[in-house]
PDB file of N, CA, C and O in Angstrom, chain B, residues numbered from 101:
ATOM      1  N   MET B 101     -57.189   9.173 -50.659  1.00  0.00           N
ATOM      2  CA  MET B 101     -55.761   9.354 -50.427  1.00  0.00           C
ATOM      3  C   MET B 101     -55.418   8.833 -49.034  1.00  0.00           C
ATOM      4  O   MET B 101     -55.957   9.319 -48.040  1.00  0.00           O
ATOM      5  N   ALA B 102     -54.553   7.879 -48.962  1.00  0.00           N
ATOM      6  CA  ALA B 102     -54.190   7.244 -47.702  1.00  0.00           C
ATOM      7  C   ALA B 102     -53.136   8.079 -46.972  1.00  0.00           C
ATOM      8  O   ALA B 102     -52.261   8.693 -47.583  1.00  0.00           O
ATOM      9  N   LEU B 103     -53.253   8.078 -45.648  1.00  0.00           N
ATOM     10  CA  LEU B 103     -52.262   8.785 -44.833  1.00  0.00           C
ATOM     11  C   LEU B 103     -51.017   7.923 -44.668  1.00  0.00           C
ATOM     12  O   LEU B 103     -51.089   6.701 -44.542  1.00  0.00           O
ATOM     13  N   GLU B 104     -49.903   8.587 -44.674  1.00  0.00           N
ATOM     14  CA  GLU B 104     -48.641   7.863 -44.454  1.00  0.00           C
ATOM     15  C   GLU B 104     -48.472   7.572 -42.973  1.00  0.00           C
ATOM     16  O   GLU B 104     -49.107   8.203 -42.128  1.00  0.00           O
ATOM     17  N   THR B 105     -47.622   6.622 -42.671  1.00  0.00           N
ATOM     18  CA  THR B 105     -47.379   6.190 -41.292  1.00  0.00           C
ATOM     19  C   THR B 105     -46.941   7.353 -40.416  1.00  0.00           C
ATOM     20  O   THR B 105     -47.404   7.474 -39.282  1.00  0.00           O
ATOM     21  N   ASP B 106     -46.065   8.207 -40.914  1.00  0.00           N
ATOM     22  CA  ASP B 106     -45.592   9.357 -40.127  1.00  0.00           C
ATOM     23  C   ASP B 106     -46.735  10.321 -39.818  1.00  0.00           C
ATOM     24  O   ASP B 106     -46.809  10.872 -38.720  1.00  0.00           O
ATOM     25  N   GLU B 107     -47.614  10.521 -40.779  1.00  0.00           N
ATOM     26  CA  GLU B 107     -48.743  11.418 -40.556  1.00  0.00           C
ATOM     27  C   GLU B 107     -49.696  10.842 -39.505  1.00  0.00           C
ATOM     28  O   GLU B 107     -50.190  11.567 -38.642  1.00  0.00           O
ATOM     29  N   ILE B 108     -49.944   9.560 -39.585  1.00  0.00           N
ATOM     30  CA  ILE B 108     -50.803   8.894 -38.598  1.00  0.00           C
ATOM     31  C   ILE B 108     -50.181   8.983 -37.208  1.00  0.00           C
ATOM     32  O   ILE B 108     -50.882   9.241 -36.229  1.00  0.00           O
ATOM     33  N   LYS B 109     -48.880   8.773 -37.120  1.00  0.00           N
ATOM     34  CA  LYS B 109     -48.189   8.867 -35.828  1.00  0.00           C
ATOM     35  C   LYS B 109     -48.296  10.274 -35.269  1.00  0.00           C
ATOM     36  O   LYS B 109     -48.530  10.444 -34.072  1.00  0.00           O
ATOM     37  N   LYS B 110     -48.127  11.300 -36.121  1.00  0.00           N
ATOM     38  CA  LYS B 110     -48.233  12.693 -35.672  1.00  0.00           C
ATOM     39  C   LYS B 110     -49.644  12.988 -35.153  1.00  0.00           C
ATOM     40  O   LYS B 110     -49.816  13.650 -34.129  1.00  0.00           O
ATOM     41  N   ILE B 111     -50.639  12.491 -35.871  1.00  0.00           N
ATOM     42  CA  ILE B 111     -52.028  12.702 -35.429  1.00  0.00           C
ATOM     43  C   ILE B 111     -52.276  12.009 -34.092  1.00  0.00           C
ATOM     44  O   ILE B 111     -52.884  12.590 -33.193  1.00  0.00           O
ATOM     45  N   ASN B 112     -51.813  10.781 -33.962  1.00  0.00           N
ATOM     46  CA  ASN B 112     -51.970  10.059 -32.695  1.00  0.00           C
ATOM     47  C   ASN B 112     -51.251  10.766 -31.552  1.00  0.00           C
ATOM     48  O   ASN B 112     -51.773  10.851 -30.441  1.00  0.00           O
ATOM     49  N   ASP B 113     -50.059  11.270 -31.826  1.00  0.00           N
ATOM     50  CA  ASP B 113     -49.302  12.017 -30.811  1.00  0.00           C
ATOM     51  C   ASP B 113     -50.061  13.272 -30.387  1.00  0.00           C
ATOM     52  O   ASP B 113     -50.092  13.616 -29.206  1.00  0.00           O
ATOM     53  N   LEU B 114     -50.671  13.954 -31.356  1.00  0.00           N
ATOM     54  CA  LEU B 114     -51.439  15.153 -31.036  1.00  0.00           C
ATOM     55  C   LEU B 114     -52.653  14.817 -30.169  1.00  0.00           C
ATOM     56  O   LEU B 114     -52.977  15.556 -29.239  1.00  0.00           O
ATOM     57  N   TYR B 115     -53.323  13.703 -30.472  1.00  0.00           N
ATOM     58  CA  TYR B 115     -54.447  13.275 -29.641  1.00  0.00           C
ATOM     59  C   TYR B 115     -53.995  12.917 -28.223  1.00  0.00           C
ATOM     60  O   TYR B 115     -54.681  13.237 -27.252  1.00  0.00           O
ATOM     61  N   LYS B 116     -52.862  12.266 -28.107  1.00  0.00           N
ATOM     62  CA  LYS B 116     -52.318  11.935 -26.778  1.00  0.00           C
ATOM     63  C   LYS B 116     -51.994  13.210 -26.005  1.00  0.00           C
ATOM     64  O   LYS B 116     -52.287  13.312 -24.813  1.00  0.00           O
ATOM     65  N   GLU B 117     -51.396  14.169 -26.682  1.00  0.00           N
ATOM     66  CA  GLU B 117     -51.055  15.445 -26.043  1.00  0.00           C
ATOM     67  C   GLU B 117     -52.326  16.170 -25.598  1.00  0.00           C
ATOM     68  O   GLU B 117     -52.375  16.743 -24.510  1.00  0.00           O
ATOM     69  N   LEU B 118     -53.345  16.138 -26.445  1.00  0.00           N
ATOM     70  CA  LEU B 118     -54.617  16.756 -26.093  1.00  0.00           C
ATOM     71  C   LEU B 118     -55.237  16.086 -24.868  1.00  0.00           C
ATOM     72  O   LEU B 118     -55.734  16.766 -23.970  1.00  0.00           O
ATOM     73  N   ASP B 119     -55.206  14.754 -24.831  1.00  0.00           N
ATOM     74  CA  ASP B 119     -55.728  14.022 -23.677  1.00  0.00           C
ATOM     75  C   ASP B 119     -54.973  14.390 -22.399  1.00  0.00           C
ATOM     76  O   ASP B 119     -55.588  14.574 -21.349  1.00  0.00           O
ATOM     77  N   GLN B 120     -53.648  14.500 -22.481  1.00  0.00           N
ATOM     78  CA  GLN B 120     -52.840  14.863 -21.315  1.00  0.00           C
ATOM     79  C   GLN B 120     -53.199  16.269 -20.832  1.00  0.00           C
ATOM     80  O   GLN B 120     -53.297  16.514 -19.630  1.00  0.00           O
ATOM     81  N   LYS B 121     -53.392  17.185 -21.775  1.00  0.00           N
ATOM     82  CA  LYS B 121     -53.746  18.555 -21.395  1.00  0.00           C
ATOM     83  C   LYS B 121     -55.128  18.603 -20.754  1.00  0.00           C
ATOM     84  O   LYS B 121     -55.347  19.349 -19.800  1.00  0.00           O
ATOM     85  N   GLU B 122     -56.058  17.810 -21.276  1.00  0.00           N
ATOM     86  CA  GLU B 122     -57.393  17.749 -20.679  1.00  0.00           C
ATOM     87  C   GLU B 122     -57.329  17.195 -19.261  1.00  0.00           C
ATOM     88  O   GLU B 122     -58.044  17.665 -18.376  1.00  0.00           O
ATOM     89  N   LEU B 123     -56.474  16.196 -19.045  1.00  0.00           N
ATOM     90  CA  LEU B 123     -56.313  15.647 -17.700  1.00  0.00           C
ATOM     91  C   LEU B 123     -55.716  16.689 -16.751  1.00  0.00           C
ATOM     92  O   LEU B 123     -56.131  16.794 -15.597  1.00  0.00           O
ATOM     93  N   LYS B 124     -54.748  17.452 -17.241  1.00  0.00           N
ATOM     94  CA  LYS B 124     -54.147  18.508 -16.419  1.00  0.00           C
ATOM     95  C   LYS B 124     -55.173  19.579 -16.079  1.00  0.00           C
ATOM     96  O   LYS B 124     -55.221  20.064 -14.949  1.00  0.00           O
ATOM     97  N   ILE B 125     -55.995  19.948 -17.060  1.00  0.00           N
ATOM     98  CA  ILE B 125     -57.034  20.948 -16.820  1.00  0.00           C
ATOM     99  C   ILE B 125     -58.027  20.427 -15.788  1.00  0.00           C
ATOM    100  O   ILE B 125     -58.434  21.169 -14.894  1.00  0.00           O
ATOM    101  N   GLN B 126     -58.414  19.178 -15.901  1.00  0.00           N
ATOM    102  CA  GLN B 126     -59.344  18.585 -14.930  1.00  0.00           C
ATOM    103  C   GLN B 126     -58.727  18.562 -13.533  1.00  0.00           C
ATOM    104  O   GLN B 126     -59.405  18.830 -12.541  1.00  0.00           O
ATOM    105  N   SER B 127     -57.447  18.243 -13.467  1.00  0.00           N
ATOM    106  CA  SER B 127     -56.758  18.229 -12.176  1.00  0.00           C
ATOM    107  C   SER B 127     -56.713  19.627 -11.564  1.00  0.00           C
ATOM    108  O   SER B 127     -56.941  19.796 -10.366  1.00  0.00           O
ATOM    109  N   ILE B 128     -56.420  20.615 -12.387  1.00  0.00           N
ATOM    110  CA  ILE B 128     -56.396  22.004 -11.897  1.00  0.00           C
ATOM    111  C   ILE B 128     -57.790  22.415 -11.429  1.00  0.00           C
ATOM    112  O   ILE B 128     -57.937  23.054 -10.388  1.00  0.00           O
ATOM    113  N   ASP B 129     -58.805  22.049 -12.198  1.00  0.00           N
ATOM    114  CA  ASP B 129     -60.178  22.364 -11.823  1.00  0.00           C
ATOM    115  C   ASP B 129     -60.531  21.718 -10.480  1.00  0.00           C
ATOM    116  O   ASP B 129     -61.142  22.357  -9.623  1.00  0.00           O
ATOM    117  N   ASN B 130     -60.149  20.460 -10.299  1.00  0.00           N
ATOM    118  CA  ASN B 130     -60.400  19.778  -9.021  1.00  0.00           C
ATOM    119  C   ASN B 130     -59.678  20.477  -7.876  1.00  0.00           C
ATOM    120  O   ASN B 130     -60.232  20.624  -6.786  1.00  0.00           O
ATOM    121  N   ASN B 131     -58.443  20.909  -8.121  1.00  0.00           N
ATOM    122  CA  ASN B 131     -57.689  21.620  -7.086  1.00  0.00           C
ATOM    123  C   ASN B 131     -58.352  22.948  -6.731  1.00  0.00           C
ATOM    124  O   ASN B 131     -58.376  23.342  -5.565  1.00  0.00           O
ATOM    125  N   LEU B 132     -58.885  23.630  -7.731  1.00  0.00           N
ATOM    126  CA  LEU B 132     -59.574  24.895  -7.470  1.00  0.00           C
ATOM    127  C   LEU B 132     -60.847  24.683  -6.658  1.00  0.00           C
ATOM    128  O   LEU B 132     -61.164  25.475  -5.770  1.00  0.00           O
ATOM    129  N   VAL B 133     -61.568  23.620  -6.964  1.00  0.00           N
ATOM    130  CA  VAL B 133     -62.782  23.308  -6.197  1.00  0.00           C
ATOM    131  C   VAL B 133     -62.406  23.000  -4.750  1.00  0.00           C
ATOM    132  O   VAL B 133     -63.061  23.471  -3.821  1.00  0.00           O
ATOM    133  N   THR B 134     -61.362  22.219  -4.563  1.00  0.00           N
ATOM    134  CA  THR B 134     -60.897  21.898  -3.207  1.00  0.00           C
ATOM    135  C   THR B 134     -60.470  23.166  -2.469  1.00  0.00           C
ATOM    136  O   THR B 134     -60.802  23.349  -1.297  1.00  0.00           O
ATOM    137  N   ALA B 135     -59.742  24.030  -3.150  1.00  0.00           N
ATOM    138  CA  ALA B 135     -59.303  25.281  -2.532  1.00  0.00           C
ATOM    139  C   ALA B 135     -60.497  26.148  -2.147  1.00  0.00           C
ATOM    140  O   ALA B 135     -60.518  26.734  -1.065  1.00  0.00           O
ATOM    141  N   GLN B 136     -61.490  26.231  -3.030  1.00  0.00           N
ATOM    142  CA  GLN B 136     -62.682  27.028  -2.724  1.00  0.00           C
ATOM    143  C   GLN B 136     -63.433  26.452  -1.536  1.00  0.00           C
ATOM    144  O   GLN B 136     -63.914  27.204  -0.688  1.00  0.00           O
ATOM    145  N   ASN B 137     -63.542  25.137  -1.461  1.00  0.00           N
ATOM    146  CA  ASN B 137     -64.193  24.504  -0.313  1.00  0.00           C
ATOM    147  C   ASN B 137     -63.439  24.784   0.977  1.00  0.00           C
ATOM    148  O   ASN B 137     -64.044  24.999   2.027  1.00  0.00           O
ATOM    149  N   THR B 138     -62.121  24.781   0.891  1.00  0.00           N
ATOM    150  CA  THR B 138     -61.301  25.085   2.067  1.00  0.00           C
ATOM    151  C   THR B 138     -61.516  26.525   2.519  1.00  0.00           C
ATOM    152  O   THR B 138     -61.666  26.791   3.712  1.00  0.00           O
ATOM    153  N   VAL B 139     -61.530  27.447   1.566  1.00  0.00           N
ATOM    154  CA  VAL B 139     -61.767  28.863   1.891  1.00  0.00           C
ATOM    155  C   VAL B 139     -63.142  29.038   2.518  1.00  0.00           C
ATOM    156  O   VAL B 139     -63.290  29.759   3.504  1.00  0.00           O
ATOM    157  N   ASN B 140     -64.147  28.382   1.951  1.00  0.00           N
ATOM    158  CA  ASN B 140     -65.496  28.470   2.522  1.00  0.00           C
ATOM    159  C   ASN B 140     -65.540  27.931   3.943  1.00  0.00           C
ATOM    160  O   ASN B 140     -66.174  28.521   4.818  1.00  0.00           O
ATOM    161  N   PHE B 141     -64.864  26.805   4.171  1.00  0.00           N
ATOM    162  CA  PHE B 141     -64.818  26.223   5.512  1.00  0.00           C
ATOM    163  C   PHE B 141     -64.122  27.172   6.494  1.00  0.00           C
ATOM    164  O   PHE B 141     -64.594  27.377   7.613  1.00  0.00           O
ATOM    165  N   LEU B 142     -62.999  27.746   6.063  1.00  0.00           N
ATOM    166  CA  LEU B 142     -62.275  28.668   6.945  1.00  0.00           C
ATOM    167  C   LEU B 142     -63.103  29.920   7.238  1.00  0.00           C
ATOM    168  O   LEU B 142     -63.113  30.408   8.368  1.00  0.00           O
ATOM    169  N   ASN B 143     -63.791  30.437   6.229  1.00  0.00           N
ATOM    170  CA  ASN B 143     -64.645  31.607   6.461  1.00  0.00           C
ATOM    171  C   ASN B 143     -65.750  31.292   7.456  1.00  0.00           C
ATOM    172  O   ASN B 143     -66.051  32.103   8.331  1.00  0.00           O
ATOM    173  N   GLN B 144     -66.352  30.122   7.327  1.00  0.00           N
ATOM    174  CA  GLN B 144     -67.409  29.729   8.265  1.00  0.00           C
ATOM    175  C   GLN B 144     -66.837  29.567   9.671  1.00  0.00           C
ATOM    176  O   GLN B 144     -67.468  29.963  10.651  1.00  0.00           O
ATOM    177  N   SER B 145     -65.649  28.988   9.768  1.00  0.00           N
ATOM    178  CA  SER B 145     -65.010  28.827  11.076  1.00  0.00           C
ATOM    179  C   SER B 145     -64.728  30.179  11.715  1.00  0.00           C
ATOM    180  O   SER B 145     -64.934  30.361  12.915  1.00  0.00           O
ATOM    181  N   ILE B 146     -64.259  31.121  10.916  1.00  0.00           N
ATOM    182  CA  ILE B 146     -63.986  32.470  11.424  1.00  0.00           C
ATOM    183  C   ILE B 146     -65.270  33.105  11.940  1.00  0.00           C
ATOM    184  O   ILE B 146     -65.281  33.715  13.009  1.00  0.00           O
ATOM    185  N   GLU B 147     -66.358  32.961  11.175  1.00  0.00           N
ATOM    186  CA  GLU B 147     -67.638  33.528  11.609  1.00  0.00           C
ATOM    187  C   GLU B 147     -68.099  32.881  12.917  1.00  0.00           C
ATOM    188  O   GLU B 147     -68.610  33.564  13.804  1.00  0.00           O
ATOM    189  N   ASN B 148     -67.916  31.568  13.032  1.00  0.00           N
ATOM    190  CA  ASN B 148     -68.293  30.879  14.273  1.00  0.00           C
ATOM    191  C   ASN B 148     -67.468  31.384  15.459  1.00  0.00           C
ATOM    192  O   ASN B 148     -68.001  31.609  16.546  1.00  0.00           O
ATOM    193  N   TYR B 149     -66.157  31.558  15.235  1.00  0.00           N
ATOM    194  CA  TYR B 149     -65.302  32.062  16.309  1.00  0.00           C
ATOM    195  C   TYR B 149     -65.669  33.497  16.680  1.00  0.00           C
ATOM    196  O   TYR B 149     -65.606  33.866  17.852  1.00  0.00           O
ATOM    197  N   LYS B 150     -66.050  34.304  15.697  1.00  0.00           N
ATOM    198  CA  LYS B 150     -66.479  35.681  15.989  1.00  0.00           C
ATOM    199  C   LYS B 150     -67.695  35.680  16.900  1.00  0.00           C
ATOM    200  O   LYS B 150     -67.785  36.478  17.832  1.00  0.00           O
ATOM    201  N   GLU B 151     -68.639  34.768  16.622  1.00  0.00           N
ATOM    202  CA  GLU B 151     -69.834  34.664  17.462  1.00  0.00           C
ATOM    203  C   GLU B 151     -69.465  34.258  18.883  1.00  0.00           C
ATOM    204  O   GLU B 151     -69.979  34.823  19.847  1.00  0.00           O
ATOM    205  N   VAL B 152     -68.585  33.290  19.010  1.00  0.00           N
ATOM    206  CA  VAL B 152     -68.166  32.819  20.340  1.00  0.00           C
ATOM    207  C   VAL B 152     -67.462  33.946  21.091  1.00  0.00           C
ATOM    208  O   VAL B 152     -67.744  34.178  22.266  1.00  0.00           O
ATOM    209  N   ILE B 153     -66.557  34.637  20.428  1.00  0.00           N
ATOM    210  CA  ILE B 153     -65.828  35.741  21.067  1.00  0.00           C
ATOM    211  C   ILE B 153     -66.790  36.845  21.476  1.00  0.00           C
ATOM    212  O   ILE B 153     -66.644  37.431  22.549  1.00  0.00           O
ATOM    213  N   SER B 154     -67.770  37.133  20.628  1.00  0.00           N
ATOM    214  CA  SER B 154     -68.759  38.161  20.944  1.00  0.00           C
ATOM    215  C   SER B 154     -69.559  37.772  22.185  1.00  0.00           C
ATOM    216  O   SER B 154     -69.791  38.605  23.061  1.00  0.00           O
ATOM    217  N   GLU B 155     -69.979  36.514  22.260  1.00  0.00           N
ATOM    218  CA  GLU B 155     -70.709  36.039  23.438  1.00  0.00           C
ATOM    219  C   GLU B 155     -69.843  36.117  24.689  1.00  0.00           C
ATOM    220  O   GLU B 155     -70.303  36.562  25.741  1.00  0.00           O
ATOM    221  N   LEU B 156     -68.587  35.684  24.573  1.00  0.00           N
ATOM    222  CA  LEU B 156     -67.690  35.746  25.721  1.00  0.00           C
ATOM    223  C   LEU B 156     -67.441  37.183  26.153  1.00  0.00           C
ATOM    224  O   LEU B 156     -67.380  37.480  27.346  1.00  0.00           O
ATOM    225  N   SER B 157     -67.298  38.062  25.187  1.00  0.00           N
ATOM    226  CA  SER B 157     -67.073  39.469  25.498  1.00  0.00           C
ATOM    227  C   SER B 157     -68.264  40.047  26.251  1.00  0.00           C
ATOM    228  O   SER B 157     -68.096  40.790  27.217  1.00  0.00           O
ATOM    229  N   GLY B 158     -69.470  39.702  25.802  1.00  0.00           N
ATOM    230  CA  GLY B 158     -70.678  40.171  26.493  1.00  0.00           C
ATOM    231  C   GLY B 158     -70.746  39.644  27.913  1.00  0.00           C
ATOM    232  O   GLY B 158     -71.091  40.383  28.834  1.00  0.00           O
ATOM    233  N   LYS B 159     -70.419  38.366  28.101  1.00  0.00           N
ATOM    234  CA  LYS B 159     -70.433  37.783  29.445  1.00  0.00           C
ATOM    235  C   LYS B 159     -69.362  38.412  30.326  1.00  0.00           C
ATOM    236  O   LYS B 159     -69.584  38.647  31.514  1.00  0.00           O
ATOM    237  N   LEU B 160     -68.206  38.681  29.742  1.00  0.00           N
ATOM    238  CA  LEU B 160     -67.130  39.327  30.491  1.00  0.00           C
ATOM    239  C   LEU B 160     -67.540  40.730  30.920  1.00  0.00           C
ATOM    240  O   LEU B 160     -67.264  41.144  32.046  1.00  0.00           O
ATOM    241  N   ASP B 161     -68.197  41.460  30.026  1.00  0.00           N
ATOM    242  CA  ASP B 161     -68.690  42.798  30.382  1.00  0.00           C
ATOM    243  C   ASP B 161     -69.675  42.719  31.536  1.00  0.00           C
ATOM    244  O   ASP B 161     -69.654  43.567  32.429  1.00  0.00           O
ATOM    245  N   THR B 162     -70.541  41.707  31.528  1.00  0.00           N
ATOM    246  CA  THR B 162     -71.517  41.520  32.610  1.00  0.00           C
ATOM    247  C   THR B 162     -70.802  41.244  33.927  1.00  0.00           C
ATOM    248  O   THR B 162     -71.159  41.811  34.960  1.00  0.00           O
ATOM    249  N   VAL B 163     -69.797  40.376  33.895  1.00  0.00           N
ATOM    250  CA  VAL B 163     -69.036  40.060  35.113  1.00  0.00           C
ATOM    251  C   VAL B 163     -68.326  41.311  35.634  1.00  0.00           C
ATOM    252  O   VAL B 163     -68.323  41.571  36.837  1.00  0.00           O
ATOM    253  N   ILE B 164     -67.728  42.076  34.731  1.00  0.00           N
ATOM    254  CA  ILE B 164     -67.027  43.301  35.153  1.00  0.00           C
ATOM    255  C   ILE B 164     -68.010  44.281  35.777  1.00  0.00           C
ATOM    256  O   ILE B 164     -67.706  44.893  36.801  1.00  0.00           O
ATOM    257  N   ASP B 165     -69.195  44.439  35.168  1.00  0.00           N
ATOM    258  CA  ASP B 165     -70.218  45.326  35.737  1.00  0.00           C
ATOM    259  C   ASP B 165     -70.633  44.867  37.126  1.00  0.00           C
ATOM    260  O   ASP B 165     -70.759  45.679  38.042  1.00  0.00           O
ATOM    261  N   LEU B 166     -70.846  43.553  37.283  1.00  0.00           N
ATOM    262  CA  LEU B 166     -71.250  43.027  38.592  1.00  0.00           C
ATOM    263  C   LEU B 166     -70.153  43.247  39.631  1.00  0.00           C
ATOM    264  O   LEU B 166     -70.434  43.626  40.768  1.00  0.00           O
ATOM    265  N   LEU B 167     -68.899  43.007  39.233  1.00  0.00           N
ATOM    266  CA  LEU B 167     -67.790  43.217  40.164  1.00  0.00           C
ATOM    267  C   LEU B 167     -67.643  44.687  40.523  1.00  0.00           C
ATOM    268  O   LEU B 167     -67.346  45.018  41.670  1.00  0.00           O
ATOM    269  N   THR B 168     -67.845  45.553  39.573  1.00  0.00           N
ATOM    270  CA  THR B 168     -67.745  47.000  39.820  1.00  0.00           C
ATOM    271  C   THR B 168     -68.845  47.443  40.778  1.00  0.00           C
ATOM    272  O   THR B 168     -68.585  48.204  41.710  1.00  0.00           O
ATOM    273  N   LYS B 169     -70.068  46.973  40.558  1.00  0.00           N
ATOM    274  CA  LYS B 169     -71.186  47.335  41.450  1.00  0.00           C
ATOM    275  C   LYS B 169     -70.954  46.781  42.851  1.00  0.00           C
ATOM    276  O   LYS B 169     -71.218  47.466  43.839  1.00  0.00           O
ATOM    277  N   THR B 170     -70.462  45.549  42.945  1.00  0.00           N
ATOM    278  CA  THR B 170     -70.194  44.934  44.240  1.00  0.00           C
ATOM    279  C   THR B 170     -69.099  45.697  44.955  1.00  0.00           C
ATOM    280  O   THR B 170     -69.177  45.936  46.160  1.00  0.00           O
ATOM    281  N   SER B 171     -68.079  46.077  44.203  1.00  0.00           N
ATOM    282  CA  SER B 171     -66.949  46.824  44.786  1.00  0.00           C
ATOM    283  C   SER B 171     -67.418  48.183  45.303  1.00  0.00           C
ATOM    284  O   SER B 171     -67.012  48.602  46.387  1.00  0.00           O
ATOM    285  N   LYS B 172     -68.249  48.864  44.557  1.00  0.00           N
ATOM    286  CA  LYS B 172     -68.759  50.181  44.973  1.00  0.00           C
ATOM    287  C   LYS B 172     -69.690  50.043  46.169  1.00  0.00           C
ATOM    288  O   LYS B 172     -69.708  50.903  47.050  1.00  0.00           O
ATOM    289  N   ALA B 173     -70.453  48.976  46.199  1.00  0.00           N
ATOM    290  CA  ALA B 173     -71.405  48.762  47.301  1.00  0.00           C
ATOM    291  C   ALA B 173     -70.673  48.498  48.604  1.00  0.00           C
ATOM    292  O   ALA B 173     -71.181  48.856  49.667  1.00  0.00           O
ATOM    293  N   LYS B 174     -69.498  47.883  48.561  1.00  0.00           N
ATOM    294  CA  LYS B 174     -68.721  47.581  49.765  1.00  0.00           C
ATOM    295  C   LYS B 174     -68.071  48.828  50.332  1.00  0.00           C
ATOM    296  O   LYS B 174     -67.756  48.875  51.521  1.00  0.00           O
ATOM    297  N   LYS B 175     -67.865  49.842  49.499  1.00  0.00           N
ATOM    298  CA  LYS B 175     -67.192  51.063  49.976  1.00  0.00           C
ATOM    299  C   LYS B 175     -68.122  51.884  50.729  1.00  0.00           C
ATOM    300  O   LYS B 175     -67.750  52.952  51.214  1.00  0.00           O
TER     301      LYS B 175
END
């Protein structure tokens, strides 16, 4: 039994629609991967900044202790 022209056109249209949806899904998937990579990068940057701030805080505490001892020694 041969398919009529309208039926063939409908099937072709459905395949085109399916292809478009697959492309949209792939695009969304790519965007999600990019977003996840961005979040990972930002989290790593935050951790790096926390380490730097912690080191600076420790050095600042040392300077304050030295200044306090020097100040007390002068009195």
